[in-house]
C-alpha positions in Angstrom: -70.9 -62.1 -88.6 -70.1 -62.8 -85.0 -70.5 -60.2 -82.3 -69.3 -59.8 -78.6 -71.8 -60.1 -75.8 -70.8 -58.1 -72.7 -72.3 -58.8 -69.3 -71.7 -56.5 -66.4 -72.8 -57.5 -63.0 -72.5 -54.8 -60.3 -71.8 -54.9 -56.6 -74.1 -54.8 -53.6 -76.5 -51.8 -53.7 -75.0 -50.5 -56.9 -77.3 -49.1 -59.7 -75.4 -46.9 -62.0 -76.6 -44.1 -64.2 -79.5 -42.7 -62.2 -77.9 -39.3 -61.4 -75.2 -37.2 -63.0 -73.2 -37.0 -59.8 -73.8 -40.6 -58.7 -70.9 -42.6 -57.3 -70.2 -45.1 -60.0 -68.5 -48.5 -59.8 -65.8 -49.5 -62.3 -68.3 -52.1 -63.7 -70.7 -49.3 -64.6 -67.9 -47.2 -66.0 -66.9 -50.0 -68.3 -70.5 -50.6 -69.3 -71.0 -46.9 -70.2 -67.9 -47.0 -72.4 -68.7 -50.2 -74.1 -72.5 -50.2 -74.7 -74.1 -49.4 -78.1 -76.8 -46.9 -78.3 -78.2 -43.9 -80.2 -75.4 -41.7 -78.9 -72.7 -44.3 -79.5 -70.8 -45.3 -82.6 -70.8 -48.9 -81.4 -73.1 -50.9 -83.6 -75.3 -53.6 -81.8 -74.5 -56.0 -84.7 -70.9 -55.9 -83.4 -71.3 -55.5 -79.7 -74.1 -55.8 -77.2 -73.9 -54.9 -73.5 -76.2 -55.8 -70.6 -75.9 -54.2 -67.1 -77.3 -56.0 -64.0 -77.7 -53.8 -60.9 -76.1 -55.1 -57.8 -77.7 -57.3 -55.2 -80.1 -55.2 -53.0 -80.3 -52.3 -55.5 -83.5 -51.0 -56.7 -84.9 -48.0 -58.6 -87.8 -47.6 -56.3 -87.9 -45.1 -53.4 -89.7 -45.2 -50.2 -91.1 -48.3 -48.2 -92.3 -50.5 -51.1 -92.5 -54.2 -51.5 -89.7 -54.2 -54.0 -87.4 -52.3 -51.7 -88.3 -54.6 -48.7 -87.5 -57.6 -51.0 -84.2 -56.2 -52.0 -83.2 -55.5 -48.4 -84.2 -59.1 -47.5 -82.3 -60.5 -50.5 -79.1 -58.5 -49.5 -79.4 -59.8 -45.9 -80.4 -63.4 -46.6 -78.5 -63.8 -49.8 -81.1 -65.5 -52.0 -81.1 -62.4 -54.3 -78.0 -63.6 -56.2 -80.0 -66.2 -57.9 -82.1 -63.6 -59.5 -78.9 -61.7 -60.6 -77.4 -64.9 -62.2 -80.8 -65.6 -63.9 -80.9 -62.0 -65.2 -77.4 -62.4 -66.8 -78.0 -65.9 -68.1 -81.3 -64.8 -69.7 -79.4 -61.8 -71.4 -76.9 -64.3 -72.8 -79.6 -66.6 -74.1 -81.6 -63.7 -75.6 -78.6 -62.3 -77.6 -76.4 -65.3 -78.4 -75.9 -66.5 -82.0 -73.4 -69.2 -82.9 -69.9 -67.9 -83.1 -70.5 -65.0 -80.7 -68.0 -64.2 -77.9 -69.2 -63.8 -74.4 -67.3 -61.5 -71.9 -68.4 -61.2 -68.3 -67.4 -58.6 -65.8 -68.4 -58.0 -62.1 -67.6 -56.4 -58.8 -68.0 -57.6 -55.3 -71.0 -60.0 -55.1 -71.5 -59.1 -58.7 -68.0 -60.6 -59.4 -69.3 -63.8 -57.6 -72.4 -63.5 -59.9 -70.1 -63.2 -63.0 -68.1 -66.3 -62.0 -71.3 -68.1 -61.3 -72.6 -67.3 -64.7 -69.5 -68.6 -66.3 -70.0 -71.9 -64.5 -73.7 -71.9 -65.5 -72.5 -71.8 -69.2 -70.2 -74.6 -68.5 -73.0 -76.8 -67.1 -75.9 -75.7 -69.2 -74.5 -74.0 -72.3 -76.8 -71.7 -74.4 -80.1 -73.4 -75.5 -80.7 -73.8 -79.2 -84.5 -74.6 -78.9 -87.1 -74.7 -76.2 -88.2 -77.8 -74.3 -90.7 -78.6 -77.1 -88.1 -78.2 -80.0 -89.3 -74.8 -81.0 -87.3 -71.6 -81.4 -85.7 -70.2 -78.2 -87.8 -67.4 -76.8 -85.8 -64.1 -76.8 -88.0 -62.2 -74.4 -90.6 -62.6 -71.7 -91.5 -65.2 -69.0 -90.6 -68.2 -71.3 -87.1 -66.9 -71.7 -86.7 -66.4 -67.9 -88.2 -69.9 -67.2 -85.5 -71.5 -69.2 -82.7 -69.3 -67.5 -84.2 -70.0 -64.1 -84.3 -73.7 -64.8 -80.5 -73.7 -65.4 -79.6 -71.6 -62.4 -82.0 -72.9 -59.8 -82.4 -76.5 -60.7 -78.9 -77.3 -62.1 -76.2 -74.8 -60.9 -77.7 -74.4 -57.4 -78.0 -78.1 -56.8 -75.6 -78.8 -54.0 -74.8 -75.1 -53.4 -72.9 -74.6 -50.1 -71.9 -78.2 -49.8 -68.5 -79.7 -50.7 -68.2 -79.9 -54.5 -67.9 -83.7 -54.5 -71.0 -84.3 -52.3 -73.6 -83.5 -55.0 -71.4 -83.2 -58.1 -72.6 -86.4 -59.8 -76.3 -85.3 -59.3 -75.6 -81.8 -60.6 -73.8 -83.2 -63.7 -76.7 -85.5 -64.3 -79.2 -82.6 -64.0 -77.0 -80.5 -66.3 -77.0 -83.3 -68.9 -80.7 -83.5 -68.8 -80.9 -79.6 -69.2 -78.6 -79.7 -72.2 -80.6 -82.6 -73.8 -83.9 -80.7 -73.2 -82.7 -77.4 -74.7 -80.3 -78.6 -77.3 -77.1 -77.2 -75.7 -74.9 -80.2 -75.6 -71.2 -79.6 -76.1 -68.0 -81.7 -75.8 -65.1 -80.5 -73.8 -61.4 -80.6 -74.7 -61.0 -83.9 -72.8 -64.1 -85.4 -74.4 -66.4 -84.8 -71.5 -70.1 -83.7 -72.0 -70.6 -80.1 -71.1 -72.3 -76.9 -72.2 -71.9 -75.9 -75.9 -70.5 -72.4 -75.1 -67.7 -71.1 -72.9 -67.0 -67.5 -72.0 -64.1 -65.9 -73.9 -63.2 -63.4 -71.0 -64.1 -63.2 -67.4 -62.9 -60.1 -65.5 -63.8 -59.4 -61.9 -63.0 -56.8 -59.3 -62.4 -58.2 -55.7 -64.8 -61.1 -55.5 -66.6 -61.5 -52.3 -69.5 -63.9 -51.6 -71.1 -62.5 -48.4 -74.3 -64.1 -49.7 -76.0 -64.4 -46.4 -75.7 -66.4 -43.2 -77.9 -68.5 -40.8 -77.7 -65.6 -38.3 -79.1 -63.1 -40.9 -81.7 -65.5 -42.0 -82.8 -66.2 -38.4 -82.8 -62.4 -37.7 -84.9 -61.7 -40.8 -87.3 -64.5 -40.0 -87.8 -63.4 -36.4 -88.2 -59.8 -37.5 -90.7 -60.7 -40.1 -92.7 -62.8 -37.7 -92.7 -59.9 -35.1 -93.9 -57.5 -37.8 -96.7 -59.7 -38.9 -97.7 -60.3 -35.3 -97.7 -56.5 -34.6 -99.7 -55.9 -37.8 -102.4 -58.4 -36.6 -102.7 -56.8 -33.2 -103.0 -53.3 -34.7 -105.3 -54.4 -37.5 -107.9 -55.6 -34.9 -108.5 -52.0 -34.0 -108.9 -50.6 -37.5 -111.6 -50.6 -40.2 -111.4 -53.7 -42.3 -110.2 -51.9 -45.4 -107.5 -50.0 -43.5 -106.4 -53.3 -41.9 -106.1 -54.9 -45.3 -104.0 -52.1 -46.6 -101.7 -52.2 -43.5 -101.3 -56.0 -43.7 -100.4 -56.1 -47.4 -96.8 -55.2 -47.1 -95.7 -57.4 -44.2 -97.7 -60.3 -45.4 -96.3 -60.1 -48.9 -92.8 -59.8 -47.6 -93.4 -62.8 -45.4 -94.7 -64.8 -48.3 -91.7 -63.9 -50.3 -89.3 -64.9 -47.6 -91.0 -68.3 -47.1 -91.1 -68.8 -50.9 -87.5 -67.8 -51.3 -86.4 -70.2 -48.6 -88.6 -73.0 -49.9 -87.1 -72.6 -53.4 -83.7 -73.6 -52.0 -85.0 -77.1 -51.2 -83.4 -79.2 -53.9 -84.7 -82.7 -55.2 -83.2 -85.3 -57.4 -84.3 -88.6 -58.9 -82.4 -91.2 -60.9 -85.4 -91.4 -63.0 -85.5 -88.4 -65.4 -89.1 -89.0 -66.2 -90.2 -88.6 -62.6 -91.7 -85.2 -61.9 -90.6 -84.2 -58.4 -92.6 -81.7 -56.3 -91.7 -80.0 -53.0 -95.4 -79.8 -52.3 -96.1 -83.5 -52.8 -93.2 -85.3 -51.1 -95.4 -88.3 -50.2 -95.6 -89.3 -53.8 -91.8 -89.5 -54.2 -91.0 -90.4 -50.6 -88.4 -92.9 -51.7 -86.5 -90.2 -53.5 -86.2 -87.8 -50.5 -82.9 -89.3 -49.5 -81.5 -86.9 -52.3 -83.3 -83.9 -50.9 -81.2 -81.1 -49.4 -81.3 -77.4 -48.8 -78.9 -75.4 -51.0 -77.3 -73.0 -48.5 -74.2 -71.2 -49.4 -71.4 -71.7 -46.8 -68.3 -69.6 -46.3 -66.3 -72.9 -46.3 -67.7 -74.1 -49.6 -68.1 -71.2 -52.0 -67.8 -72.0 -55.7 -64.2 -71.4 -56.7 -64.3 -73.4 -59.9 -63.2 -72.0 -63.2 -63.3 -74.2 -66.3 -59.9 -74.4 -68.1 -61.7 -73.8 -71.5 -62.6 -70.3 -70.5 -60.4 -68.1 -72.7 -59.1 -65.5 -70.1 -59.7 -65.0 -66.4 -58.6 -61.7 -64.7 -59.1 -60.8 -61.0 -58.2 -57.5 -59.3 -57.9 -58.0 -55.5 -57.9 -55.6 -52.6 -55.0 -55.8 -50.2 -56.5 -53.5 -47.5 -60.1 -54.9 -47.3 -60.2 -55.9 -43.6 -63.9 -56.6 -43.0 -64.4 -60.1 -41.8 -67.5 -60.5 -43.7 -65.8 -59.7 -47.0 -63.1 -62.5 -47.4 -61.4 -63.0 -50.7 -62.9 -65.9 -52.6 -60.1 -68.1 -54.3 -60.4 -68.9 -58.0 -59.3 -71.7 -60.2 -57.5 -75.0 -59.5 -53.7 -75.5 -59.5 -54.1 -78.5 -61.9 -55.7 -76.3 -64.4 -53.1 -73.6 -64.1 -50.4 -76.3 -64.6 -52.4 -77.6 -67.7 -52.2 -74.2 -69.3 -48.5 -73.7 -68.4 -47.6 -77.0 -70.1 -49.1 -75.6 -73.3 -47.2 -72.3 -73.1 -49.9 -70.2 -71.6 -49.0 -68.1 -68.5 -52.0 -65.7 -69.0 -55.0 -67.9 -68.5 -55.7 -66.9 -65.0 -54.1 -63.7 -63.8 -54.9 -62.4 -60.2 -53.2 -59.2 -59.2 -53.3 -57.4 -55.8 -53.9 -53.7 -55.7 -53.5 -51.1 -52.8 -56.8 -50.1 -51.1 -60.0 -51.6 -49.7 -62.9 -53.3 -51.5 -64.3 -50.2 -53.2 -60.9 -48.7 -53.8 -60.6 -51.6 -56.3 -64.1 -51.9 -57.7 -65.0 -48.2 -57.5 -68.2 -46.4 -56.1 -66.5 -43.6 -54.1 -67.0 -40.0 -55.1 -65.0 -39.3 -58.3 -62.5 -37.0 -56.5 -61.7 -39.9 -54.3 -61.3 -42.6 -56.9 -57.7 -42.4 -57.9 -56.9 -45.9 -56.5 -59.9 -47.4 -58.1 -58.9 -45.9 -61.4 -55.7 -48.0 -61.3 -57.7 -51.3 -61.2 -60.1 -49.9 -63.7 -57.3 -49.1 -66.2 -55.7 -52.5 -65.7 -58.9 -54.3 -66.3 -59.6 -52.3 -69.5 -56.0 -52.9 -70.8 -56.3 -56.7 -70.1 -59.7 -56.8 -71.9 -58.2 -55.0 -75.0 -55.1 -57.2 -75.0 -57.2 -60.4 -74.8 -59.9 -59.5 -77.3 -58.1 -57.0 -79.6 -60.5 -55.8 -82.4 -63.3 -58.0 -81.2 -64.1 -55.4 -78.4 -64.7 -51.7 -78.7 -64.0 -49.4 -75.8 -64.8 -45.7 -76.2 -61.8 -44.2 -74.4 -63.3 -40.7 -74.4 -66.0 -42.1 -72.1 -63.5 -43.8 -69.8 -61.2 -41.0 -68.7 -59.1 -42.3 -65.8 -56.6 -40.5 -63.4 -54.8 -43.4 -61.7 -52.5 -42.4 -58.8 -50.6 -44.8 -56.5 -50.6 -42.1 -53.8 -54.4 -41.6 -53.9 -56.7 -41.6 -50.9 -57.3 -45.0 -49.3 -60.6 -45.7 -47.6 -61.6 -48.0 -44.7 -65.2 -49.1 -44.4 -64.6 -50.1 -40.7 -63.3 -46.5 -39.9 -66.2 -45.0 -42.0 -68.7 -46.9 -40.1 -67.4 -45.5 -36.8 -67.1 -42.0 -38.1 -70.7 -42.1 -39.2 -71.9 -42.8 -35.6 -72.9 -40.0 -33.2 -70.2 -39.4 -30.5 -72.6 -40.3 -27.7 -73.4 -43.7 -29.4 -69.8 -44.5 -29.8 -69.1 -43.6 -26.2 -72.1 -45.8 -24.9 -70.9 -48.7 -27.1 -67.2 -48.3 -26.5 -66.9 -48.0 -30.3 -67.6 -51.7 -30.6 -70.4 -51.4 -33.1 -68.2 -52.0 -36.2 -67.5 -54.5 -38.8 -65.5 -57.5 -37.5 -61.8 -57.3 -38.6 -59.8 -59.9 -40.5 -56.6 -59.1 -42.4 -56.4 -60.9 -45.7 -53.9 -63.6 -46.2 -51.7 -62.9 -49.2 -49.1 -65.3 -50.5 -45.5 -64.1 -50.3 -45.4 -65.0 -54.1 -48.6 -63.3 -55.1 -48.5 -60.8 -58.0 -48.6 -57.2 -56.9 -49.5 -54.3 -59.3 -46.5 -52.1 -59.8 -48.3 -49.1 -58.1 -48.3 -51.1 -54.8 -44.5 -50.8 -54.6 -44.7 -47.2 -55.6 -47.1 -46.6 -52.7 -44.8 -48.6 -50.3 -41.9 -46.4 -51.4 -43.7 -43.1 -50.7 -42.8 -41.4 -47.4 -46.5 -41.0 -46.6 -49.9 -41.4 -48.2 -53.4 -40.5 -47.3 -55.3 -43.2 -45.5 -58.7 -42.0 -44.4 -58.1 -39.3 -41.9 -54.4 -40.1 -41.4 -51.3 -39.4 -43.6 -48.6 -42.1 -42.9 -46.4 -44.6 -44.7 -48.2 -47.5 -46.4 -47.5 -50.6 -44.5 -50.3 -53.2 -44.7 -49.7 -56.2 -42.4 -50.7 -58.6 -45.1 -47.5 -57.7 -47.2 -45.0 -58.0 -44.4 -43.7 -61.3 -45.6 -44.1 -60.6 -49.3 -41.0 -61.2 -51.4 -41.3 -57.8 -53.1 -42.5 -55.8 -50.1 -40.6 -57.1 -47.0 -37.7 -54.8 -47.5 -40.0 -51.8 -46.9 -40.8 -53.1 -43.4 -37.1 -52.9 -42.3 -35.7 -49.6 -41.0 -32.4 -48.1 -41.7 -30.7 -50.0 -39.0 -31.9 -53.3 -40.3 -34.7 -53.8 -37.7 -38.2 -55.0 -38.8 -40.9 -52.5 -38.0 
């Protein structure tokens, strides 16, 4: 009997369930209501759930190597590889032929979820190991197989235009599928992975995966820390010096190793064993070498048309320049589905509020807006999967309110600063601002119009009419920007 595999990938710094009063994201709330367990009537034979903590999250406290690594991962952006590998390994460990795979994510976790869907399209789910034996279901061998697919196949050409390295990546994917027995045939006869997700639902996808400035800053800071450690260690007993040097040297090693892992190699000869540490041997192949570095101009927006259902809840009022919306899907694939009578393949809906007003993680008493998107996503999941998914509604009590409190991370960042600091910096130390570009034809959730119609709503410390600049030209919202005399305001 087939089962449903649920993968939940949380947002940056999110790690649900540690404290009773913790601020929970919508992804974790869904996981809590859909996971099997000793206190749940859901049977693992019918449904399994895997939760992956957000990029930069960690259970450890204090100044530990893991915490430094997580901070570095959040700053530089290499950490998303580990998250995708975590999720892919969970799929491989649990999948049996006929199972349904559903993937959910928020923020960078939403980007992770979408990446996982594309890993499955490229690599499929292995049916045997590289030697023809059974697929490992646990341990380093399992992770090695998952890492091979993510790092060596999916990440090949990351950050470049899709067409630049697409042929090489498809070749690498074909080799991976042959190696692990995961060949499949697409609807148009193309070779692809043997498994596609049934449902992918994401809350406000962003892909602030790092930048050259962040990497440079981290590298300079790491070098300075190591230099300071060396200077200080010269005046300490050797055993104290070794202890003091362990953390910065380990973090420095991790930084170099992470960056070096982004160097991608390719050979037309599948039997040639390439090595980053022995380029002289394969000098003639280095013309294919490149550094996989995600770029804001070339994020992965692809969604395969054979994925069953795609759902995206988007934030109208997120105005941080570092959190741009990441588009999804191709118009040609949308048209392909429409020609076959499907209008519900890719549904992207805009909701009132900022990033976490859509994906959650504010205190529960301030989560009325995020409850709207949460309820929408749950309803969409149930409608798409029917009896194939179980949601314990008693563990997912929501109180959606179109007039709920709206947050602003830019304003919150300023409010958290001491008054003297704000005065000295002229209130300039704040996230850069960029209003999101929303198509006049985009789908708005009905609660957006309800909020526009209200005389005033709470928006951080102010109570005023809801008039986001991004909706001024929208077909359903423009009338709210005209006063009684017919003048635009």
